[in-house]
Phi, psi and omega in degrees: 000318181295324176298320187289322180295317179299319181294311179296330184292322176291321175291322180297315184293324182285332177295313188299308184306317184292322175295319176299309179298318176297317177304315185288315176301310175316318191272318188260339181227053186292139181237151180295157184303320181291336172285342184268071175208169172260023187297311181283155187269327189042046185278162187290137175052025185222126180283166178286158168294152185305309189293329175293323181292328182292310183302317176285329172304316181288323182290315180293319175286331185240014182312312187258017179285159175237067181283148170286330183222137166239157175236127175237161176148196182280184184287344170302320177282330173310306191272352189255346198230109175272110188308311180303333179282314175308313188297332187294347189250004190253008171073030181094008179270154184260147183228133174245132166271107176254012176302147184219281182197162177292341180275011163283333191064171180300322173290332166299309176308313179295330180284326174285329179285324181288333168298311183292323186292307189290327192281327188267314179077017184232000178290130180248340176223126168265120173257122173260126179238125179215163174271123175297346175278068177102350187252358177293155178310120183206169184299324177298330179269008178240316186243001183296148184294335187264004176275157182269009181312306184296330173294320183284323179301304188287320180276332193242339180232006182267119174294327184289310184287339172306323189300338179264005181269075182290164182299324185295340172298331174291355182258007187301317178301311177297324174292317186289324179298324184288319186278314183278336196234010183052054181043050177092003180284331187256342180198156184285138176279343176262015175307153181290166180290334172204142177275065179242132185301318182295318179295305193306317177292329175292317178300322176293330188233003176316312189285307183298321189270354186063032172107351178285142171215138183290153178290159175239010195302322180260111185309323184257014178049037171233116189285315171058025176090136182307305189292320179292327176293319177295318185286333183285316187273358176229079181318320182300342181258008177316319182267005173292141170276177187297322179291322173299320177293321175311305179299317186292322190285316183297326172297325185269335186226354188266172163214147184286141182053205179261113187302143173219176184218165165272110183272112185289337184281334175269334183064039186199154182273132184228152176289153171303323183303317180285322179301313183287320174293330171303320183284326173287323177299313176309312180298314180301310188290329176297328176254019179057037180248161168273158177251121173250130174248125180235136180258141171287143174300157187240149178297148177300332180299340176289354178268356175294151179289342187287326177281326188296342181289330181246336181235077176294063183297330179293317171297322175295321181293326179291312179307307174310308177302322176291321181302309179301315185294338179268349183226111185297335179266020177241143172227155191230127164258096190284178194291129172248152172248126185241160178306141184304331188281354172270009178241145178270315167226180187308331197253353187243121169294144180296145176316308181298354177243021176287332174298303182303318177294330182280330177297317181304323179282322176296329181287322182288319179294330177304326179288357168262000192303318185292347171264008183254149179302169173302159180292127180269311190227094184298155180293130182272153177298145176274133181231134172262155180298328184207199177294149176279132186231117166268092180274115178291355168269004171260214178234073171292167174270094184222149186225137180088011177260152173287170168300161186285155178205159187263121175242109189059235170272001186260154177251133182218163172235147176251149159304130188303143180307141174099337194258146172254329187239151179219164176233153166222156178226142183196168181229128184239174182295120176275356185256004172232152169304134183245145177242136178252134181227138188244118176267122177248166175258004176280158178282150184297344174264012183302120183307326186297338174290330184284337183253015183283131169240156178227138182214147174240112183055037178090008180251126181284143180276158180272123176283137182242161183303136174295156173222155181236126173235108188067240186253009178264121172263132190241123167267130191242144176218141178269117180296142172287128194286334180298325184273322181293341181261337187305312181243048182051041170094351181288132184238122151270111185257119178266125168255124186227127180277001169237024178074006185291161178255345178231166176296128182268011180101180186251004176297135180269143183243134186288327187269008180302138185267350187310313194295344176279353169275121185245116181251134174258321183205144171246127183242153177219139182171172172315145182297331183273000191282147185284146173296147178271143175262000000 
């Protein structure tokens, strides 16, 4: 008997020691709940996958948010929907874009939705957003071995697994850095999760944009036609005709008809669309929310019969409409077909058309306002602590610019060769007049500065007198207040070396003067605010 008591004493001491250690860590080095997980790998000499980094960025940024509406899904929604624009249609309600990528799979989208809905208790509409071009529910997006859904379910949505998210798990990065890299001697401790341009852009703008990030599929930001892009980026396919490319794309990413499965619970054959939407509808109903199923616009090329053999978008549209007809608390934003030159790849709307895509979602959700509960927590005006700075040495969210380069002691970006226009995205204070200032490496008398124009959503900014501080020349514009207020400070900034006010399309021009414009920094702030050095 004494040996048994002794044995249990040691067990009790071990448990007490474990509890004491965890309590001490919780007191002296607390970490947010989302960090107390094993979702990130922190493997030796290996960066995280881009999609894991995207998920962690969104969870860490929005874990404690209380949104009225959330969107989950694949990368088509990540790049197509800017939250501030959608919110302008919602009568004071908040919207978060939690879309990431198709390799999360539908179980992964579901896990993110469940986590935010359970933690917030505020979600009134759940939006499931996907591209019908390979992203509609099918077996590969539910059960494939390489989808991250099971990991998200385990680490972020499983009540049982959360019991093991002890405080010490939150120190995994510090511990692995200390062990693997000698506490920073062999690697930077503040390094990004992954040195990927898309991730760096998301990290820089995720808060102001409400989860949107521009796509980086095309290295030079020039669409030049979907089929031409495929031929250029894939030399083995250079000799394929358009129809042959469609057939090839269908063999690697498509499926015949609308995929279905035998459901043993129902003892009948059902489409994967119906099976998946049943799961999401049950989640929405559990939280007293509506389900909205939104499809990304599709290139007109997908209406060709050669595409319909492997991407039955007409069948997908019929199935979605039929599902909504059977369920009063489901609404469908069904497939629209847009010109091919408004897409960067078959499944992604090009960055210059993300505003139009966001308005499309906002207009659809606006039709549901009368069916939603009153606003509990209105969208608060966005305020920056100081002037917004897009430093061209870093990875600002810009489109149509060349890579950064060094000119003397400065790091600059140029508008890409063949272009007159480029875009930048930022969010400023919507309640005060805003001035935009461009630090250039051009000489003050350079002709390109005389024709430079800035516009916000098609409204030209007013040119102000240039100023020179030391060896830095600043070109200044007073931004139109109607546009800085329109989307709660969210700005799509058009820069044009020919003074245009709107995006002029993707055609390149041999005489474009854009490459001679050299931008070091873009600042946005109140007119009286001092410039950052």
